[in-house]
C-alpha positions as CSV (number, residue, x, y, z in Angstrom):
1,M,-15.9,-109.1,-4.8
2,N,-19.0,-109.7,-7.5
3,T,-20.4,-106.2,-7.8
4,Y,-23.5,-107.8,-9.2
5,N,-24.9,-109.9,-6.6
6,T,-26.0,-109.5,-2.8
7,E,-23.3,-110.6,-0.6
8,L,-23.4,-111.4,3.2
9,V,-20.6,-110.1,5.1
10,G,-21.6,-110.7,8.6
11,R,-24.3,-112.9,10.1
12,K,-26.7,-111.8,12.4
13,P,-30.7,-112.5,13.3
14,Q,-32.9,-112.1,10.7
15,P,-34.2,-108.4,10.6
16,K,-38.0,-107.5,11.7
17,L,-38.0,-104.6,9.7
18,I,-36.2,-102.8,6.7
19,L,-35.5,-99.1,7.2
20,L,-35.0,-97.7,3.7
21,D,-33.0,-94.4,3.0
22,V,-34.6,-92.3,0.1
23,Y,-32.3,-90.0,-2.0
24,E,-30.1,-92.4,-4.3
25,T,-31.4,-95.4,-2.5
26,I,-35.2,-95.2,-3.7
27,L,-35.2,-91.7,-5.8
28,D,-33.3,-91.7,-8.4
29,M,-31.0,-88.4,-8.5
30,S,-28.9,-89.1,-11.8
31,G,-31.3,-86.5,-13.3
32,I,-30.3,-84.0,-10.8
33,E,-26.7,-84.9,-11.7
34,K,-26.6,-83.9,-15.4
35,K,-28.7,-80.7,-14.6
36,V,-26.5,-79.7,-11.9
37,N,-23.2,-80.3,-14.2
38,N,-25.0,-78.3,-16.6
39,L,-25.6,-75.6,-14.6
40,L,-22.0,-75.3,-13.2
41,D,-20.7,-76.1,-16.5
42,S,-18.4,-79.1,-14.7
43,K,-18.1,-82.9,-14.8
44,R,-17.9,-82.7,-11.1
45,G,-20.6,-80.3,-10.1
46,Y,-23.1,-82.6,-9.0
47,V,-20.3,-84.2,-6.7
48,L,-18.7,-81.4,-5.2
49,W,-22.2,-79.7,-4.5
50,F,-23.5,-83.2,-2.6
51,E,-20.7,-83.2,-0.9
52,L,-20.8,-79.8,0.4
53,F,-24.5,-80.3,1.1
54,M,-23.9,-83.3,3.6
55,Q,-21.0,-81.5,4.9
56,Y,-23.0,-78.5,6.2
57,S,-25.8,-80.6,7.1
58,F,-23.6,-82.1,9.7
59,V,-21.8,-79.3,10.6
60,D,-25.8,-78.1,12.2
61,N,-25.2,-81.6,14.1
62,S,-21.6,-80.5,15.5
63,T,-22.6,-76.6,16.3
64,V,-26.7,-77.2,17.8
65,Q,-28.2,-75.5,15.0
66,F,-30.6,-77.1,12.8
67,H,-31.8,-75.5,9.6
68,N,-34.4,-77.2,7.2
69,F,-32.6,-79.4,4.4
70,E,-34.0,-77.4,1.4
71,S,-32.2,-74.3,2.8
72,I,-28.9,-76.0,3.2
73,A,-29.0,-77.6,-0.2
74,D,-29.4,-74.0,-1.6
75,A,-26.8,-72.4,0.5
76,T,-24.3,-75.1,-0.6
77,L,-25.6,-75.1,-4.3
78,R,-24.8,-71.5,-4.4
79,M,-21.5,-72.0,-2.3
80,T,-20.4,-74.7,-5.2
81,S,-21.3,-72.2,-8.2
82,Q,-18.7,-70.0,-6.5
83,M,-16.0,-72.5,-6.1
84,L,-16.3,-73.0,-9.8
85,K,-16.7,-69.5,-10.6
86,R,-20.0,-70.0,-12.2
87,D,-22.9,-67.4,-11.6
88,V,-26.4,-69.0,-11.3
89,R,-29.4,-67.0,-11.2
90,N,-32.4,-67.5,-7.9
91,E,-34.9,-69.6,-10.8
92,E,-31.9,-71.9,-11.6
93,V,-31.2,-72.6,-8.1
94,S,-34.8,-73.0,-7.5
95,G,-35.6,-75.4,-10.4
96,I,-33.1,-77.6,-9.1
97,L,-34.3,-77.8,-6.0
98,E,-38.2,-78.1,-7.3
99,L,-36.9,-81.4,-9.3
100,M,-35.6,-83.0,-6.3
101,K,-39.6,-83.3,-5.4
102,H,-40.1,-85.3,-8.5
103,L,-37.1,-87.7,-8.9
104,P,-38.0,-91.2,-10.5
105,L,-37.4,-94.5,-8.9
106,K,-34.4,-96.1,-9.0
107,E,-34.5,-99.3,-11.0
108,N,-36.2,-102.4,-9.3
109,V,-37.3,-100.1,-6.2
110,Q,-40.9,-101.5,-6.6
111,E,-39.8,-104.7,-7.2
112,G,-37.9,-105.3,-4.5
113,L,-40.6,-103.5,-2.3
114,S,-43.2,-105.9,-3.3
115,S,-40.7,-108.4,-2.7
116,L,-39.7,-107.6,0.7
117,H,-43.7,-107.1,1.4
118,D,-44.5,-110.6,0.0
119,H,-41.9,-111.9,2.8
120,N,-43.5,-110.2,5.6
121,F,-41.1,-107.7,6.2
122,R,-41.9,-104.1,8.1
123,I,-40.8,-101.6,6.1
124,A,-40.3,-98.1,6.7
125,A,-38.4,-94.6,5.6
126,L,-35.6,-92.5,7.3
127,T,-34.9,-89.6,5.6
128,N,-32.8,-86.4,6.1
129,S,-35.2,-84.7,3.9
130,P,-38.7,-83.1,4.8
131,E,-41.3,-85.7,6.0
132,Q,-43.8,-83.9,3.7
133,I,-42.0,-83.9,0.4
134,V,-40.9,-87.6,0.9
135,R,-44.6,-88.8,1.6
136,N,-45.9,-87.0,-1.0
137,R,-43.2,-88.6,-3.7
138,M,-44.2,-91.9,-2.6
139,E,-48.0,-91.1,-2.7
140,K,-47.3,-90.0,-6.4
141,T,-45.4,-93.2,-7.5
142,G,-48.1,-95.2,-5.4
143,L,-45.5,-97.0,-3.4
144,I,-46.7,-95.6,-0.2
145,S,-48.8,-98.6,0.9
146,Y,-45.5,-100.4,1.3
147,F,-44.4,-97.9,4.1
148,E,-45.5,-98.4,7.7
149,K,-44.0,-94.9,8.4
150,V,-42.0,-92.0,6.6
151,L,-39.7,-90.8,9.4
152,S,-37.8,-87.6,9.2
153,A,-34.7,-86.3,10.8
154,E,-36.3,-83.3,11.0
155,H,-38.7,-84.5,14.2
156,V,-35.1,-84.7,15.9
157,Q,-33.6,-81.6,14.6
158,K,-30.2,-83.8,13.9
159,Y,-29.3,-85.3,10.4
160,K,-28.0,-88.5,10.1
161,P,-25.2,-89.9,10.5
162,A,-26.2,-88.8,14.1
163,M,-27.2,-91.7,16.3
164,E,-29.8,-90.2,17.6
165,V,-31.6,-90.0,14.8
166,Y,-31.6,-93.8,14.2
167,R,-32.2,-94.5,18.0
168,W,-35.7,-92.2,17.7
169,A,-36.3,-94.0,14.6
170,S,-36.2,-97.7,16.7
171,Q,-38.5,-96.2,19.4
172,S,-40.8,-94.6,17.0
173,L,-41.1,-98.2,15.4
174,S,-41.4,-100.0,18.6
175,V,-38.6,-102.4,17.2
176,S,-34.7,-102.6,18.8
177,P,-31.9,-101.4,16.9
178,G,-30.6,-104.5,16.3
179,E,-33.8,-106.0,14.6
180,M,-33.6,-103.3,11.9
181,L,-32.1,-103.4,8.8
182,L,-31.0,-99.7,7.3
183,V,-31.0,-99.9,3.8
184,S,-28.9,-97.1,1.9
185,A,-26.5,-95.9,-0.8
186,H,-24.2,-93.9,1.5
187,G,-21.6,-95.0,3.3
188,W,-22.2,-92.1,6.2
189,D,-25.4,-93.6,6.7
190,I,-24.1,-97.0,6.9
191,A,-21.5,-95.8,9.3
192,G,-24.1,-93.9,11.7
193,A,-26.3,-96.7,11.5
194,E,-23.7,-99.3,12.3
195,N,-22.8,-97.4,15.6
196,A,-26.2,-97.0,16.5
197,G,-26.4,-100.9,16.9
198,L,-28.5,-101.5,13.2
199,Q,-27.9,-103.9,10.9
200,T,-27.0,-102.4,7.6
201,A,-27.4,-103.3,3.9
202,Y,-25.4,-101.0,1.2
203,I,-26.8,-100.4,-2.3
204,L,-24.0,-99.8,-4.5
205,Q,-23.6,-96.7,-6.2
206,T,-20.8,-95.2,-9.2
207,N,-20.3,-91.9,-6.9
208,Q,-20.6,-93.3,-3.3
209,M,-18.3,-95.5,-1.5
210,L,-18.1,-97.3,1.9
211,Y,-16.0,-95.4,4.8
212,P,-13.0,-98.1,4.9
213,L,-12.7,-96.8,9.0
214,A,-16.3,-97.9,9.8
215,P,-17.9,-101.4,10.3
216,Q,-18.6,-103.1,7.3
217,P,-22.2,-103.4,6.3
218,D,-23.8,-106.7,6.9
219,F,-25.0,-106.9,2.9
220,I,-23.8,-105.3,0.0
221,C,-25.8,-105.3,-3.1
222,K,-26.9,-103.8,-6.4
223,D,-30.7,-103.1,-5.9
224,L,-33.4,-104.1,-3.6
225,L,-34.5,-106.8,-5.7
226,A,-31.4,-108.5,-4.7
227,L,-31.3,-107.7,-1.2
228,S,-35.1,-109.4,-0.8
229,A,-33.5,-112.2,-2.7
230,Q,-30.5,-112.8,-0.3
231,L,-32.6,-112.1,3.0
232,S,-35.3,-114.6,1.5
233,S,-32.5,-116.9,1.0
234,E,-30.9,-116.4,4.5
235,S,-34.4,-117.3,6.2
236,G,-34.7,-120.4,4.5
237,A,-37.9,-118.8,2.5
């Protein structure tokens, strides 16, 4: 597979709405990765933390609980520090969480959103993070005008990849699951959306991978601009 080009894996009807994940799909987490690795004095500190972060978000899904996303991030960062035998101060943890509210855009995000908009796709965001945090970041980057809605799993009190989250998004946007294209850099997000009946596009990441036992995404691409080019090509635009 040529990882520098978007590739169509399976043919389905042209989607009406592009549903975007946020962290590592729209917003760049590389600065956070460096900060966490430095804080924990480990090249794998960030990876270990992110795995625990997602794991315990999914634990909430399975145990009929709901802790807000920031509190899970805080708790699992402290757990990771214990695993790596590093002492971290409260202000250091708070500093990492604060940085997550001010992340830069990933490469070609603005150009990709503009291209998708020019091709008349409806665009929305679906995140596990609190809605207001994501909305504030999109407003400060000037991208909020591209988004019809910013949807957060907090309203369902379940985290992606629970199928209830994608089905709620479908209802909120008045579009059938099969007419939505979920775009994400996370294999677990792709798996959840596929099983909820959405079309999917996977954004390639160094620290992420697809789950081999889940249905494969309909598109694999390096960024949103490449995805837009593939979609417009498929539609004959």
